[in-house]
N, C-alpha and C positions, 0 to 999 in steps of 0.2 A: 298285778302283783306287786307286794310289798315285802322286803326282804330285810331285816336286822343283822348286822353282824357285831360279835364281841370277843375282841381278844384280852386275855387274861394273863398277867404274870403275878403270882403270888411268892411272897419270901418272908423271913423273919423281918421283926421291925427294923425300920432304915431310919436310925436315928438323925443321919444328915437333913431329914426331912424337917424335923423339929428344930435344928440349929440355924438352917442356911436357906430358909424360906425366900427371901428376898432375892439372893442369888439364884437359886432354882428357878423362881419364875422368870427372871431376865432371861436366863439362858433357854429355859424351854421356849419362850415366847417368839425368841428369834428363829427356832426351828419351825412352830407351828403357827405363826401369826396369820398367815394365809388362810388358814381353814378354820383355828380356834383363836379369834381374836381378844376373847372375853375370857376373863378368869375371875376366880373367885375362892377364899379360903373355906374349907369346910371342916371345922373342928381341926385336926392335925394335918390334914390333906389338902391338895391343890387341885380344883377343877376348872380345867379348860373348855371353853364351849364355842359354837359357833355363831352364839348370838345372847345377850346379856338375860333377854326375856324368855322364857318358855324353851329354853334350849332343847334341841332332840339329839343333838350329837355331842359327843363330850370325848376328852381325853384327862384320864384321871390319875395323877401320880401321887400316891399316899405312903401311908406309913407302913403298910403291909401288903400293897397289892397295886399295881399299875393297870390300867385298861383303857382300850380305845375300841369306842361304840359309835356306829354309824347307825341311825334307823331306818334309812331309806337308801340301801347301797346302788349307786348308778350301774356299777359292773361290778364283777367278781373279782376282776383283775385289778381293777382300781383300787379296791379295798385291800386284796391281797400285799401290793406293792406299799401302801401308805401303813398297814400293821407292821410289815417286815421294817420300814425304815423306821417307825417309831421306835419299836422295840430296839433296835439295833443302836439308835441313839440313846435311847435309856440305858442300854448296857455299858456302851461307851462311856457315859457319863458318871453312871456310879459304880461300874465294876464289879458288879457282883457276881458270886462264884456258884452260890447254893440259892435253888429256888424249890419252893414247897408245891409250886403247880404251874403249869402252863395249860391254857385251855382256850378254845374257840368253839363259840356258840352261835349257830344260824338258825333264825327263824323265818320263817317263808309262807307266804299265801300262794296258792296256785288255782287256777280256774280252765276249765275246757270247754271248748265252744260245743261240745255235744251234750254237755250238762245245764240244766237250766234251773234247779232248785237245790235246796238242802237234800232233800230225801236222795236223789240222785247221786249226790256224791258219798252219803251214807251207804247206799248201795254198792257202789264202787268198791269201798273200804271193806265190806262184808264179803264181798267176791273175792277179795284178794287175801284177807286175813281170817277168816272166818271158814276154813275149808271144811269143817266137821259141825255144822248149826246143830242146836240142840234139839231140833225138830220138836218143838214144844207148841208151836203155832203164835208164839211172842211176836208182837210187831216191835223191832227195836226204834227207839225215839234218837239215840245217839250213839256215839264210839269214840272211846278214848284209848288208845293202844300205845304202852310204854314198854319199851324194850331196853334192858338195862347189858351192857357187854362190857369187856375187861378195860375198855379206854373211855367208858361213858355211856351214853344214853341216846335214845330218839324216840320221838313221840310223833303220832300222827292221828288227825281225826277230821272229820266235816266241822266246816266252820260258816260263822253267818256274821253280818256287822253287828257291832255291840256287843257281842256275847263276851263273858268275863273273860275267855282266853285271849281274844283281841284286845280287851282294853287293859288287861295286867301286862302285857308284853310291848304294847306299842304306846308312844306318848301322844303321838300326832292320831287321834282317834276322831278330830271333828271334821276333818276332811275325807268325806265319804266317798271322793273319786278314788282315793288310793286304797280302799279297802273293797274287797269284793263284796257283793251281796250275798253271794254263798261261794264254797269253795273248798279247798282242801288246805289244812294248816300243819305243817312240820316243823319241829323243835328238834334241833340237834346238836348236842353237849359232847365234845370229846377233849379230853385233856390228858396229860401227863403228869405224875406225881412225883416230891421227892428226888431232886438228881441235882449233880453238880455238873458246870461245866467249865473247860479250861480257858474258852475264849469265846469272843463273840459269834465265831461261825458256828460253834456248837451249840448255842441257844437258838441262833437262826434256823439251824437244822431241826431242832425240837419243834418250834413253832410251823415251819414249813408242813413238817409231817401231819402235826395236830389239824392245822388247817385244811390240807388237803384230804385227811380222813374224814371230816365232817362234810368236804364236799363230795367226796365219793358213796357216802351213804347218802346223802341227798340226791345223787344223781341214780343210784340204784333204786330208790324208793319212787321216784319218777318214773322211770323205766317199767318196773313193776306195776304201777298204775296206770301204764301207757299214756302219760301225759306226753 
């Protein structure tokens, strides 16, 4: 299984980024150096990464957004704790009260010991989500289901190595031991829009509910698929 997590805070242009880059880099490095020892300037933004060459993970502090991305989450709990800590530090440092977006996206691959090929995973998804087939004698070659709701969307479909969905969502696609030969791909994006907070506790509450919503949707999908 391979799981990518991405937490994002969006806001109006943060002009302090333009005026105090050096100080911001120094202050943030003290906080994140253990996991993100490298940094670089990307236009008006600051990008902290786990290594200088071909990084997969990042903490991005930019003019209009802050994001924390791990491509291969070790555990949900460890990612959650880091995301909360980094967002809390960001808020304490910049003291923003208005946000355009708070979001959490989780992209995962799953396999089952009972299924051994792409068509097997396709059949599982057809059985769960196509309750009323067209009865036209068509043999489906693929399935891509996207469902939008009031606080985001989720996508589910069968996957295989080196297909476009894998290549576009994961940076580390050369190590095939991390990518299943065949499986189920799930992409869940949950968010809240245009809100104000009086303090850090209110912001963390927003982030907490957004992350937990995405995780709850993922758990419900896996239960539905009997994985």
